[in-house]
N, C-alpha and C positions, 0 to 999 in steps of 0.2 A: 370252501372254494369261493372266490369273490365273483361277482357278477360284473360283466364288462361296463366300463364307466361311461360309454357314450349314450346309454339309454337314459330316458327321463327318470329322475330320481324322486321318489316320495319319501318322506320321513315319518317315523313313528311320532316325532315331536309334533308335527302338524296333525297327524291323525288323531293323536290322543290328547294333545295339550300337554303343557309342561308337567303338570302334576302326575298325569298317567304315564308319561315318558319314562320317568324313573322307575316306575313299577314294571313297565313293560320290558325294558332293557335288562333290568336286574333279574327278571324272571325268565328270560330267554335261556333255554337249555341247550347246549351243544354236546352233551354227553349221552351215553346210552349204555345199556346193559351188555353191549356187544352186538355183533351182526346177527346172522341167521343162526338157526340151530343146526341139528343134524337130522338125517333121515330117521334115526332111532328116537331123537328127542327134538321134534321141530318146534320152533317158536310159534306160539299161538296168539294171534291178534284178532281184534273185533273191528268190524267196519259197519258204519250206519249210513244208510242211504234211503231215499224215497223213490228211486227209480224203478218202475215196475220191471220185473224179470232180470234185474241186474244180477240175480243169483247165478245166471248162466255164465257171466264173466268171472264171478268169484269161483265157481266150480272149475272153470278153465284154468285159473291161476293155481287152485290147489292141486289139480291133476298134473300140472307142470312143475310144481315146486315141492321137493321133499323137505326142505329146511324151514319153510314157513307155511303155516296153514291159517286161513282166514274164516272167521265165522260172521255171517251177515246178520244184522239186526235191522229190520225194516222200521222206518220212522215216518212221521208225518212231516211234509215239507213245510217250511216257513217259520217266522219268528215266534208264533204262538204254539207250534208243535215241537218238531225236532230240535230246533235251535235252543229253545228254553231247556229241554231235556239235557242237551249237551253241555250248556253252561252250568246247569245245576250239578252234573256229574263231575265236572272240573272242580267246582268249588268243594264237592264232597270228597274229592281225591280218588274218585273211582270212574275215570272217563273211558270211553271207547278209545281206540287207538286211531283209526282213520275215520274221517266223517266227510259227507258231501256238504259243501257250502256253496251258496250263490256267490258270484263275484261281489255282489252288493253287500253281503254279510261279513266279508273278510275283515274290513275295518272295524266293525262291531266287535268281532271276536278279539281282535288285537287290543282294543281299548279296555276289554275285560281281562286281558292277560291270559287268554285261553288257547294260544297256539304255540306250538313248538317251532323253534328256528331249526329248519331242515336243510340249510344251505350246504352244510358239509356233506350231506347225503345225496342231494339231487342237483347241485349247482352245475355239474357237467352235462346235465340233461337238457339244458336250456335250448340247444339248437334243434331239438326234436319238435319244438312247438312253435305256433304262430307267435311272433313277438309281442303283439299287443295282449294276447291271452296270457302269455307267461307273466307279463307285467302286472296282472291283477293280483298276483301273490307276492309281489316284491315290494318291500318297504325298507328304507334306510339301507339299501343294498343287501338286504337279507331276504331269503326265500321262506315263505310261510305256507304256501299252497302250490300244488301242481294242477294246471288247468285241465279240465276234462272236455268241455264243449261249450260253444257259444249258442245264442239264440237268435240268429239273423232273422229279420222280419221279411215276410212275404205276404201275399194276399191270396188265400184260398177262395175260389169263386165257382159258382154253378154255371159252367159254360153252356149247358143245355138250355137253361132258362135265359141267359144272356142272348144266345142265338135266336131263341123263340121270339124275344122282344126286339130283336134287331139292335142290340146294344154292343158297340165295340168296347173292348177292354179299356177302362179309364187309365190313360197314361199320366194324367194330371189330376189334381184335386178338383179343378173346375169341371173336368169331365166326369169326375166321381159324383159331383153334385148333381150334374145333369142326369147321369145314370140313375141316381137315387130317385129323382122326380118321375122318370119313366117307370121304374120298378114300383114305386108306391102307387102309381095311377093304374097298374096292371091288375091289381088284386087287393082287396081291403085288408088282407092279413099279411101282406108281402112287404118286406123291407130290405134295403140293401145290406144293412148290418145291424148288429146290436150295439148300443152304447153301453159298454161294460163298466158301469160306475164302481164296481167292486174290484177292479184290477189296476192298482197303482202301476205295476210294470207296463202294462198296455198304454196307459196315459203317458207315462214318462217316455216310452218309445216313440209315441206320436210326436211329443215335443222335441225329442233329440232329432228325429227325422226332419223336423221343421227348422232345425238350425240352432236350437236352443243348447246352451251349456250351463246347467244349473249350479255346478259346484266347480271351484278352482282353488289353486293354492297360490297365495301371494305372500312371499316371505315366510313368516311363521304363523300365517293366519289363513282361514278358509274364506273364500268369497262365496256368496249365496245369491243366485239370480234366478229363482223360480218364477218370478212374475215379470221377467223381461219381455221385450217386444216380440221376440219370436215365439215364445210360449203363448202370449196373449193372442197372436194371430191364429195359432192353432186352436186355442180355446174359443175364439169368436167364431171360427168356422164350424165347430161342432155345435156350438150354441145355435147357429143358424139352422143346422140340420135338425136339432131338437125342436126349435120353434116352428118349423115348417112340418113336423111330424114325419120326417124322412128317415129317421132311424128309430129302432125300438129300444126303449129304456128297459134293459134286461140284464140281469147278472149272467155272466158266462159261466159255463159249467153247472148251471142249475138245471133242474128237470125240464123247465119250460124251454130253455135255450136248447137242450139236447133235442127236444121234439121239434123245434123250429128248424134246426139243421136237417133233421130227417125228413120233414115234410115240405121243405122248400120255402118256408116263410122267411128265413134269413139266407141271404144269397152269397155274402162274403164274410170272411173272417181274417183279419190281419192278425198274424201271430208268428211265433218262432217256428224254425224248421221242425222241432220236435212235435208240433201240433199235428203232423201228418198222421202219426200213430193213433192220436186221440180222435181224429176225424174218421179214420178207417174203422175205429172200434165203436164210435158213436152212431155212425150213419152207414153201415155196411150195405144197405139196400140201394144207396145212391152211387154205387161203384160205376165208374165210367163217365159220371156226370161232372165231376170236379176237374179243375185245372188250377194251376199256381202261376201268379204273375208277380212282377216287382211292385213295390209300394208306388202309389201314385206320387207324382213330384210336384213340388210347389212352383217350379219353373220348367216349362217344356224343355226337353233335352237333357236335364240333369239326371243324375243317377245316385241319389243319396239314399243311404239306408240307415238302419238303427238296429237295436237288439231288444229283446225281451229280458230286461234285468241283467243284461251282460252275458251270463252263462253260469256255469257251475264248476267247482273245482274239488279236489280231494286234499284235505288238510290233516295234519296230525295234531291231535289235542294235547295241551300241556298236561303232563302227568302220564303220558303213555308209558306202558310197561316196557316197550321196546321201539323207540321212535325211529331207529335205523331200519328195522324190518318193516315198520309201518310205511316209511318213506319209500322203500323198495317196492312195496306193493302199489303205492300211489302212482309211481312212475310207470310200472308195468301196466296197471289198469288202463291208463290213459294214453299209452303209446304203443303197446304191443298190438300188431295188426289184427290177431285173432280177437283181442278184447275190444279194440276200437270197432271192429265189424259188429260184434254183439251189441255194443252200446248204440251203434247207429241203428241196427235193427229194432231195438227196443224203444227208441225214441228218446235217447238221452240228449240229442242236440247235434249241432254240427261239430265235427271233431276239432280238437284243439291242436292236433298234430299238424306239422307243416306239410308233410308229404302224404296224401290221401290216395295215391295211385294204387296202393296195395289193399284199400278198403273195398271189399267185394260189393257190399250193400250199396255203395256209391256208383259203382260201374254198371251193374245189371241187377235190378231187383224187380222180377216179374210182378210180384204181389203188389208192390207199391205203384209201379209204372201202369199196370192194368186198372187200378182204381182211378187213376188220373187220365184215363183214355189213351194210355200209351205215352204220356208225357214223361220225360226224364226231369222230374222236378228238382233234382239236385243241382242242375245246372243254374236254376234260378237262385237257390240258396248259396251256392258257391259265389256267385256274383254279388249277392247281397252281403255275404260275410266280407267280401273284399272291399266293399264300399261303406262299411260301417265307420262312423266317426270315432277313431280311436283316441281322440283327446278327452273324451268323456271320462270324468272321474267320479267314482262312488265315494260318498262321505262317510264319516262315522255316523252312527245312529240311523242307518237306512231303515231300520224297522220303524222308527219314529216317522220318518218320511213317508213310508208306505201307508202307515196307519192314518196319519194326518191327511194326506191326499185323498185317501178313500173316504174318510169321514166328511171331509169338507165338500168333495164333489157330490157325495150322496145327499149331503144336506142341501146343497144348491139345487139339485135335480128335484128333491121332494118339496122344496119351498118355492121353486120357480126363480130362485136368484141366479143372475148370470154366472156362468162358469168362470169367467175371469176372476171374479171375486174369490172363488174357491181357491184359486192358485195364489192370490194375494194373501189370503189367510194362511195358507201352507207355507208361504215365505216367512211370515211372522212366527209361526209355530216352530219353524226349523231353526231359525236364528236363536229364538228363546231357548230351545232345547240344547243346542250346542253351547251356548253360553252358561246355562245352568249346570252343564257337565264340566265347565272350566275349560272349554275349548275355544281358542281365540277366533273371533269372526271379524273380518274386515267389512 
């Protein structure tokens, strides 16, 4: 089934370059071993995911389907973990059927000819999903992934300490800077936040919210603008915070960072909606002290948001034993109200489905709301998701982008080199990597 022609069109040729285009198109499979099985002989497929407790959704699918049964395999997130395992399995001819991929990773898998074309199985499901999230899996008018959830950014903050210090919630980045100074002066161990040099998605989200557009498509070539003016403004702002010792140089998700969240030494965390589950699990003794607000704005009165690496999707790997059954599971997992409610509860992110009115966890969740002092934090993330810049495009070789940015920023922090130079080096690294792969860059 074709995808409606009015939407923005990306091509495999642009994603992969001329050489990889032939491989990708020739390798696309639109055949299957047939649809589902029977109650006596169900089709068995495997699903790989890193989301904690997603087995609850898999169990719900298995309980409601006699003809398809799914086995969950837990993997490590990211290019050095599960992604490498997935690609190796495709090359070996023994892949899982359905896998969880970040939106940023889909182009990488396409240029490695690792995804099945599932258009004929899921094309009529487009209307179930938020348009920009559906588009993350569409290339050359063909569908390669079903969106699961996005990661709209918000700011988690210690409202009790903000109130204690008489600090109003920072609506702008200028106010954020002033708040950082008050917080730093209040206690020798206290900072407004950690500068997470280990998190490329976090740094990319800050740049995106600052108005930057790192990648684009111009004809048959990619444009790369990592060191543009908007990014430099963001980098210089954080360099000022570093120079004045207003942020703690610390890797997030580290033991030290966990302790700082627990003891009130780190007062804010800009992260995706899924971070709620992490925060509740990491600092349960601080229940009632946290709130969530929109990201500070560069201009007062604006309402600009961004995401943490876009979000994630369910894709069918090339060589799946039954792509039709795998695609059916992918659609159910990410659109069935029971499943989406489970995914929301376990912290998978903001649902990709267009109609969230049936998702109970978003309407009334006492455990979540009580942790945030009675606040319905989902109102914040619903607005954030609606204000994401949907023109942002993820490039091929996103794993190279993440590694380069993280390495360059860490080197800059360690050596005292200005952050803008780290972004300039990442620009050079990314252009070189794309060209070495035979991908045209303008």
